[in-house]
C-alpha positions in Angstrom: -20.4 -30.3 -28.5 -19.9 -31.4 -32.2 -19.9 -35.1 -33.1 -16.4 -35.1 -34.4 -13.9 -38.0 -34.6 -12.6 -37.3 -31.1 -16.0 -37.5 -29.5 -16.9 -40.7 -31.2 -13.6 -42.1 -30.3 -14.2 -41.2 -26.7 -17.7 -42.8 -26.5 -17.4 -45.5 -29.1 -13.9 -46.8 -28.7 -13.9 -47.9 -25.1 -15.4 -51.3 -25.8 -15.5 -53.5 -28.9 -19.3 -53.8 -28.8 -19.8 -50.1 -28.9 -17.1 -49.5 -31.5 -18.9 -51.9 -33.8 -21.8 -49.6 -33.9 -19.6 -46.6 -34.6 -18.0 -48.2 -37.6 -21.3 -47.8 -39.4 -22.5 -44.6 -41.1 -24.7 -42.4 -38.9 -28.3 -43.4 -39.1 -31.1 -43.3 -36.4 -34.5 -44.0 -35.0 -37.3 -43.1 -32.6 -36.5 -42.6 -29.0 -36.4 -45.7 -26.8 -36.9 -48.2 -29.7 -33.9 -50.1 -28.7 -34.9 -50.2 -25.1 -38.5 -51.0 -25.9 -37.3 -53.9 -28.0 -36.0 -55.7 -24.9 -39.6 -56.4 -23.9 -40.3 -58.4 -27.0 -41.1 -62.0 -26.2 -41.6 -61.3 -22.5 -44.6 -60.5 -20.4 -44.3 -57.0 -18.9 -46.3 -55.6 -16.1 -47.2 -52.0 -15.5 -45.7 -49.0 -14.0 -48.9 -47.0 -13.4 -48.9 -43.3 -14.1 -51.2 -42.8 -11.1 -54.6 -41.2 -11.0 -54.9 -39.1 -14.2 -57.7 -36.7 -14.9 -59.5 -36.5 -18.2 -57.2 -36.0 -21.1 -57.5 -33.8 -24.1 -57.7 -35.8 -27.4 -54.9 -35.5 -29.9 -57.2 -34.7 -32.8 -55.3 -32.9 -35.5 -51.8 -32.9 -37.0 -49.4 -30.5 -35.3 -49.4 -26.9 -36.4 -46.4 -25.7 -38.5 -45.3 -23.1 -35.9 -43.2 -25.7 -34.0 -39.9 -26.0 -35.9 -37.8 -29.0 -35.1 -34.0 -28.5 -35.7 -32.1 -31.0 -37.9 -29.4 -32.6 -35.8 -27.5 -35.8 -34.9 -26.9 -36.8 -31.4 -25.1 -39.5 -29.3 -26.7 -40.9 -26.1 -25.4 -43.2 -23.5 -27.8 -45.7 -21.9 -27.3 -47.0 -18.4 -29.2 -49.1 -15.9 -30.7 -47.0 -13.0 -32.7 -49.6 -11.1 -34.0 -53.2 -10.9 -37.0 -54.7 -9.2 -36.9 -57.7 -6.8 -37.2 -60.8 -8.8 -36.2 -59.1 -12.0 -34.2 -60.8 -14.7 -31.6 -58.1 -15.5 -28.4 -57.2 -13.6 -27.0 -54.8 -16.1 -28.2 -52.9 -19.2 -25.9 -50.5 -21.0 -25.3 -49.2 -24.5 -25.2 -46.3 -26.9 -27.7 -44.8 -29.4 -26.9 -42.5 -32.3 -29.8 -40.4 -33.6 -30.1 -38.3 -36.7 -33.2 -36.2 -37.4 -33.8 -34.1 -40.5 -36.3 -31.5 -41.5 -36.8 -32.4 -45.2 -39.1 -29.5 -46.2 -42.5 -31.3 -46.5 -41.5 -34.2 -44.3 -39.3 -35.3 -41.3 -36.8 -38.1 -41.5 -35.5 -40.1 -38.5 -32.9 -42.7 -38.4 -31.1 -44.4 -35.5 -28.5 -47.0 -34.7 -28.3 -48.5 -31.3 -26.5 -51.2 -29.4 -27.5 -52.5 -26.0 -25.8 -55.0 -23.8 -27.8 -56.9 -21.2 -26.7 -59.2 -18.4 -29.2 -61.5 -16.6 -29.2 -62.9 -13.1 -28.2 -66.2 -14.6 -25.1 -64.7 -16.0 -26.3 -64.7 -19.6 -25.0 -61.8 -21.7 -26.7 -60.6 -24.8 -26.1 -57.9 -27.4 -28.9 -56.2 -29.3 -28.2 -54.1 -32.4 -31.1 -52.1 -33.8 -31.6 -49.9 -36.8 -34.6 -47.8 -37.5 -35.5 -45.4 -40.3 -38.7 -43.4 -41.0 -40.0 -40.8 -43.4 -43.0 -38.9 -42.2 -45.0 -36.3 -44.1 -45.7 -33.1 -42.1 -49.3 -33.2 -43.4 -49.7 -36.3 -41.3 -51.0 -38.4 -44.2 -48.1 -40.6 -45.2 -45.4 -42.5 -43.3 -42.7 -45.1 -44.3 -40.7 -47.1 -41.9 -38.0 -49.8 -41.7 -36.8 -51.6 -38.6 -34.1 -54.2 -38.2 -33.0 -55.8 -34.9 -30.3 -58.4 -34.3 -29.8 -60.1 -31.0 -27.1 -62.8 -30.7 -27.4 -63.7 -34.4 -31.2 -63.7 -34.5 -32.7 -61.0 -36.7 -36.2 -59.6 -36.8 -37.4 -57.0 -39.3 -40.4 -54.8 -39.8 -41.0 -52.7 -42.9 -44.0 -51.0 -44.4 -46.1 -47.9 -45.0 -49.0 -46.2 -43.3 -51.5 -43.6 -44.7 -54.3 -41.5 -43.4 -57.6 -41.6 -45.3 -58.2 -37.9 -44.6 -57.4 -35.1 -42.1 -58.4 -36.3 -38.7 -59.7 -39.5 -40.2 -58.7 -43.2 -39.8 -55.7 -44.7 -41.5 -54.2 -48.0 -42.7 -50.7 -49.5 -41.9 -49.5 -52.1 -44.4 -46.5 -54.2 -43.5 -44.4 -56.0 -46.2 -42.0 -57.6 -43.6 -41.8 -59.9 -41.8 -45.0 -60.8 -43.7 -47.7 -58.9 -45.4 -50.3 -57.7 -42.9 -52.7 -54.8 -42.7 -53.9 -52.9 -39.6 -56.5 -50.2 -39.3 -55.5 -47.0 -37.5 -58.0 -45.2 -35.3 -59.3 -41.7 -36.0 -57.0 -38.8 -35.0 -54.0 -41.0 -34.6 -50.5 -39.4 -34.8 -47.3 -40.6 -36.4 -44.2 -40.5 -34.2 -42.7 -37.1 -34.9 -46.2 -35.5 -34.9 -46.7 -36.9 -31.5 -43.5 -35.2 -30.2 -44.5 -31.9 -31.8 -48.0 -32.1 -30.2 -46.4 -32.7 -26.8 -44.1 -29.6 -27.2 -47.1 -27.5 -28.3 -49.1 -28.6 -25.2 -46.1 -27.8 -22.9 -45.6 -24.4 -24.5 -49.3 -23.5 -24.0 -49.2 -24.5 -20.3 -51.4 -27.6 -20.8 -51.0 -30.5 -18.6 -52.5 -33.6 -20.2 -52.6 -35.2 -23.6 -54.0 -38.5 -24.7 -54.1 -40.2 -28.1 -52.9 -43.0 -30.4 -49.5 -43.1 -32.0 -48.1 -45.3 -34.8 -44.4 -45.8 -35.6 -44.2 -49.4 -36.8 -41.2 -50.2 -34.6 -42.8 -53.2 -32.9 -45.3 -54.5 -35.4 -49.1 -54.2 -35.0 -51.2 -51.1 -35.2 -51.4 -47.9 -33.2 -50.5 -47.7 -29.5 -52.5 -45.6 -27.1 -50.6 -43.1 -24.9 -51.4 -40.9 -21.9 -49.0 -38.0 -21.3 -48.5 -35.6 -18.4 -46.6 -32.3 -18.7 -44.6 -32.1 -15.5 -43.2 -29.2 -13.5 -39.7 -28.6 -14.6 -36.9 -28.5 -12.1 -34.6 -25.8 -13.5 -31.5 -27.1 -11.8 -32.2 -30.7 -12.8 -32.8 -29.6 -16.4 -29.3 -28.1 -16.7 -27.0 -30.2 -18.8 -23.3 -30.7 -18.3 -23.1 -30.6 -22.1 -22.9 -27.0 -23.4 -24.3 -26.4 -26.9 -26.5 -23.6 -28.4 -29.0 -26.3 -29.4 -29.7 -26.8 -25.7 -30.5 -23.1 -25.1 -34.0 -23.8 -26.5 -36.6 -23.8 -23.6 -36.9 -27.3 -22.1 -40.0 -29.2 -20.9 -40.4 -32.3 -18.7 -42.9 -34.8 -20.1 -44.0 -38.3 -18.8 -45.7 -40.6 -21.3 -47.4 -44.0 -20.6 -47.6 -46.3 -23.6 -50.1 -49.2 -23.9 -49.7 -52.3 -26.1 -50.3 -51.7 -29.8 -53.4 -53.0 -31.4 -52.3 -56.5 -32.3 -54.9 -58.1 -34.6 -55.1 -57.4 -38.3 -58.9 -57.9 -38.4 -59.9 -55.2 -35.8 -62.9 -53.3 -37.0 -61.9 -49.9 -35.5 -58.1 -50.0 -35.3 -58.2 -48.9 -31.7 -55.3 -49.6 -29.4 -55.5 -51.3 -26.0 -58.1 -50.1 -23.6 -56.7 -47.4 -21.3 -58.2 -49.3 -18.4 -55.3 -51.7 -18.8 -51.9 -51.0 -17.3 -49.3 -49.4 -19.5 -46.6 -51.5 -21.1 -43.9 -49.0 -20.1 -43.4 -45.3 -19.2 -41.0 -42.7 -20.5 -40.0 -39.4 -18.9 -37.9 -37.0 -21.0 -36.6 -33.5 -21.1 -37.5 -32.2 -24.6 -36.7 -28.7 -25.9 -38.8 -26.5 -28.1 -36.6 -27.3 -31.0 -37.2 -31.1 -30.6 -33.8 -31.9 -29.0 -34.2 -34.5 -26.2 -31.4 -34.0 -23.6 -32.2 -36.9 -21.4 -34.9 -39.6 -20.9 -35.8 -42.4 -18.5 -37.7 -45.7 -19.3 -39.5 -47.6 -16.6 -40.4 -51.2 -17.0 -41.6 -53.8 -14.5 -38.1 -55.4 -14.2 -35.8 -52.5 -14.6 -35.4 -48.9 -15.5 -32.7 -47.2 -17.7 -31.5 -43.6 -18.2 -30.4 -42.1 -21.5 -28.1 -39.1 -21.4 -27.1 -36.8 -24.3 -23.3 -36.9 -24.7 -22.7 -35.1 -28.0 -24.8 -33.1 -30.5 -24.3 -31.3 -33.8 -26.7 -29.2 -35.8 -27.3 -30.3 -39.4 -27.9 -27.8 -42.2 -31.5 -26.9 -43.1 -32.6 -27.9 -46.6 -33.3 -25.4 -49.3 -37.0 -25.8 -49.8 
């Protein structure tokens, strides 16, 4: 279903808070950034992935055989569960994602708006913008993040580079203040991580472990453990009909650990995998890079993101 005026009117015009997002030009960001940002300033426990066998290391940038389709998409976000003693009674919102194959790089941008209601009756609105440029060679990455919640704004901006193929790297922030973080050997940038997960799923592999950097929350690289799950064919079917969703789907669950948080770390390594993950994400991702649904699990609550509208963007003339 194309993202025309009628679709945006349907999904963006029902409430003032959502309409305010839709008045902006379409931009976008990495999956789950707006939901992840709810955890800032709070202490989050773990949702353990369970007993996981040894993982294969994410050692090299993804191969060029995996082609991600340029597209823009609209997702709804709804609360699916709360834990006893949790703070949240309701979480809802929208995310607009735009992804582009820019010849020798990928560009990602996202606008999102989330509304949260706590058990004390406090209502908060969080508006997030993310943009990233990532070289396909895996050696250069630029990012910009801006989040506003009830008038308070936080911002991250910077650039990360790899010293050589499979080598370490450096992330340099210019906002909110100048800071430098070392990135560990064989780390992946955000889109390269998604490509690597798709490649593993296509090969019939089951486990992937590595370190990922996207700059969305400050700090250095975050360690992740991923499991390729058995796909339920009926559950994978979407009510939304579009040729972009005809690409073969895969079900993937990823546990993310806190990002390396000190600028003077000697090796740039993220949190020890012996620790509990900060959160877990389960998504249905297609061979062409389109994500048709996703779930985020936190200690206090869980949310579901569902694709509501999608449109292919023209490929560039490289």
